[in-house]
C-alpha positions as CSV (number, residue, x, y, z in Angstrom):
1,X,2.5,56.3,-0.9
2,X,2.8,56.6,2.7
3,X,-0.8,56.3,3.9
4,X,-1.2,53.2,1.4
5,X,2.0,51.4,3.6
6,X,0.5,52.7,6.7
7,X,-2.8,51.4,6.1
8,X,-1.4,47.9,5.4
9,X,0.9,48.0,8.5
10,X,-2.8,48.7,10.5
11,X,-4.5,45.8,8.8
12,X,-1.7,43.2,9.2
13,X,-1.6,44.2,13.0
14,X,-5.4,43.5,13.2
15,X,-5.0,40.3,11.7
16,X,-2.4,39.3,14.0
17,X,-4.3,40.7,16.8
18,X,-7.3,38.5,15.3
19,X,-5.5,35.3,15.1
20,X,-3.7,35.8,18.7
21,X,-7.0,36.4,20.2
22,X,-8.2,32.9,18.4
23,X,-5.7,31.2,19.6
24,X,-6.2,32.6,23.4
25,X,-9.9,31.6,23.0
26,X,-9.2,28.4,22.1
27,X,-6.2,27.1,23.9
28,X,-8.1,26.4,27.4
29,X,-10.3,23.5,25.2
30,X,-7.3,22.3,23.3
31,X,-5.4,21.9,26.3
32,X,-8.4,20.0,28.1
33,X,-8.9,17.6,25.3
34,X,-5.5,16.7,25.1
35,X,-5.2,16.2,28.6
36,X,-8.4,13.8,28.5
37,X,-6.9,12.0,25.4
38,X,-3.8,10.9,27.9
39,X,-5.5,9.0,30.4
40,X,-6.9,5.4,29.6
41,X,-10.6,4.8,29.8
42,X,-12.7,4.7,32.8
43,X,-10.1,6.5,35.0
44,X,-11.1,8.5,37.3
45,X,-9.1,11.6,38.6
46,X,-9.0,14.2,41.6
47,X,-10.9,16.8,40.8
48,X,-11.3,18.9,44.7
49,X,-9.3,19.0,47.5
50,X,-10.4,20.5,50.7
51,X,-8.8,22.5,53.4
52,X,-7.1,19.5,55.0
53,X,-5.1,18.9,51.5
54,X,-7.6,15.7,50.9
55,X,-9.3,14.9,47.8
56,X,-13.0,14.7,48.3
57,X,-14.0,14.6,45.1
58,X,-13.4,12.5,42.1
59,X,-14.4,12.5,38.4
60,X,-13.8,11.4,34.8
61,X,-11.3,13.6,32.9
62,X,-13.8,14.8,31.2
63,X,-15.2,17.2,33.5
64,X,-11.9,19.4,32.5
65,X,-13.9,20.4,29.3
66,X,-16.8,22.8,30.8
67,X,-14.1,24.2,32.5
68,X,-11.9,24.9,30.1
69,X,-14.6,26.5,27.8
70,X,-15.7,28.6,30.6
71,X,-11.9,30.0,30.8
72,X,-12.1,30.3,26.4
73,X,-15.4,32.1,27.0
74,X,-14.1,34.5,29.7
75,X,-11.1,35.1,26.6
76,X,-13.7,35.7,24.3
77,X,-15.4,38.3,26.4
78,X,-11.5,40.1,27.0
79,X,-11.3,39.8,23.2
80,X,-14.3,41.5,22.1
81,X,-13.2,44.8,24.7
């Protein structure tokens, strides 16, 4: 009886681990999409600053999405380790 209980606890932990990594993997893309939705259409945002702290690259808010997708991919690789 105790063995079945321990197996259920391990299964529960695995489910929690899978849910945790799914959330960690999806969070950057979800956050970027929420941020993009906050900007008005046609808005330009600063994307890069130089050493003198001056903006040297402007772009669409949609430019944040590929960066967050790369971060999600890195999180996915960590989850698979």
